C-alpha positions in Angstrom: 98.5 -6.8 59.2 96.8 -9.7 61.0 96.7 -12.9 58.9 94.0 -15.6 59.2 96.4 -17.8 61.2 97.2 -14.8 63.5 93.5 -14.2 64.0 92.9 -17.8 64.9 95.7 -17.7 67.5 94.4 -14.3 68.8 90.8 -15.7 69.1 92.0 -18.8 70.9 94.1 -16.8 73.3 91.6 -14.1 74.1 88.0 -15.4 73.5 87.4 -16.8 77.0 88.6 -13.5 78.7 86.5 -11.4 76.4 83.5 -13.6 77.0 83.8 -13.1 80.8 84.3 -9.4 80.3 81.1 -9.3 78.2 79.4 -11.5 80.8 80.1 -8.8 83.4 78.4 -6.1 81.2 75.5 -8.5 80.5 74.9 -9.2 84.2 75.4 -12.9 83.7 73.3 -13.3 80.5 75.4 -15.9 78.6 73.5 -15.5 75.3 74.0 -11.8 75.2 77.7 -12.3 76.1 78.2 -14.8 73.3 76.6 -12.3 70.9 78.9 -9.5 72.0 81.9 -11.9 71.9 81.0 -12.7 68.3 80.5 -9.1 67.4 83.9 -8.2 69.0 85.8 -10.7 66.9 83.9 -9.7 63.8 85.1 -6.2 64.4 88.6 -7.4 65.1 88.6 -9.3 61.7 87.0 -6.5 59.8 89.4 -3.8 61.2 92.6 -6.0 61.3 94.2 -3.8 58.7 93.8 -0.7 60.9 95.6 -2.3 63.8 98.7 -0.1 64.0 100.7 -1.9 66.7 100.9 1.2 68.9 99.4 -0.9 71.6 99.3 -4.6 72.3 96.8 -6.8 70.4 95.1 -7.6 73.8 94.6 -3.9 74.6 93.2 -3.3 71.2 90.7 -6.2 71.5 89.7 -5.2 75.1 88.9 -1.7 73.8 86.8 -3.1 71.0 84.9 -5.4 73.4 84.2 -2.6 75.9 82.9 -0.5 73.0 80.7 -3.3 71.7 79.2 -3.9 75.1 78.7 -0.3 76.0 77.4 0.5 72.5 74.8 -2.2 72.8 73.8 -1.2 76.3 73.2 2.4 75.2 70.6 1.3 72.6 67.2 2.1 74.0 65.5 -1.0 72.6 67.4 -3.6 74.6 66.9 -4.2 78.2 69.2 -6.4 80.3 68.0 -8.1 83.4 69.5 -10.7 85.7 67.9 -14.1 85.1 66.9 -15.7 88.3 67.1 -19.1 86.8 70.7 -19.0 85.5 71.7 -21.8 87.9 71.5 -25.2 86.1 68.9 -27.5 87.4 71.3 -30.4 88.0 73.3 -28.3 90.5 71.6 -28.8 93.8 74.5 -28.2 96.2 73.9 -25.4 98.6 77.5 -24.2 98.3 77.1 -23.7 94.5 73.8 -22.0 95.0 75.3 -19.5 97.5 78.3 -18.9 95.2 76.0 -18.2 92.3 73.9 -15.8 94.4 77.1 -14.0 95.4 78.2 -13.8 91.8 74.8 -12.4 90.8 74.9 -9.9 93.7 78.4 -8.9 92.5 77.2 -8.3 89.0 74.3 -6.3 90.4 76.8 -4.1 92.4 79.1 -3.7 89.3 76.1 -2.7 87.3 75.5 0.3 89.6 79.0 1.7 88.8 79.6 4.3 86.1 80.4 3.0 82.6 84.1 3.7 83.0 84.4 2.2 86.5 82.5 -0.8 85.3 85.0 -1.2 82.4 87.9 -0.9 84.8 86.7 -3.5 87.4 85.7 -6.0 84.7 89.1 -5.7 83.1 90.7 -6.1 86.6 88.6 -9.2 87.3 90.0 -10.8 84.2 93.5 -10.4 85.6 94.4 -7.8 82.9 97.6 -6.0 84.1 96.9 -2.5 85.4 99.3 -1.0 82.9 97.2 -2.6 80.1 94.0 -1.3 81.6 95.5 2.2 81.8 96.5 2.0 78.1 93.1 0.6 77.2 91.1 3.4 78.8 93.7 6.2 78.3 94.4 7.0 81.9 97.6 7.1 83.9 98.6 3.9 85.7 98.6 5.7 89.1 95.1 6.9 88.4 94.0 3.4 87.6 95.4 2.0 90.8 93.7 4.7 92.9 90.4 4.3 91.0 90.4 0.5 91.3 91.1 0.7 95.0 88.0 3.0 95.4 85.9 0.7 93.2 86.8 -2.4 95.2 85.8 -0.5 98.4 82.5 0.5 96.9 81.8 -3.1 95.7 82.7 -4.4 99.2 80.3 -1.9 100.7 77.6 -2.9 98.2 78.1 -6.6 98.8 77.9 -6.3 102.6 75.3 -3.5 103.0 73.4 -3.8 99.7 74.2 -0.2 98.9 
């Protein structure tokens, strides 16, 4: 069972990656990402007794986070949109502006993927090992490698051609 001390260590080790994973699903909406992060770790705490150590803690947490994000996105009441003003006012440098536009464009392309492909690429972008991704989504490691390769090609096409 996960103790309070273990939970604090788990949170400190994984919160930033889970936040960025949620940020991908939320298309850059930081407030929604923080909400999902909080909901993820509430579920981790509430279900800590059910963690059976068949997989790593990180795999278990990623699966919870993906389920939280997808579950909320499936709710008909909530709509998610890219905020055009998500660039802080004090950042005036053109390089930063272009980089943020590219990131928003990437999020837009990622959003066009199927739910499972979106989960795969967002986990990949967090430098989660492919073996862990395979375990998280329940696919063979070779299938993950192939699918991620195809997803990267599709994202590159979307980023360069807008399709």
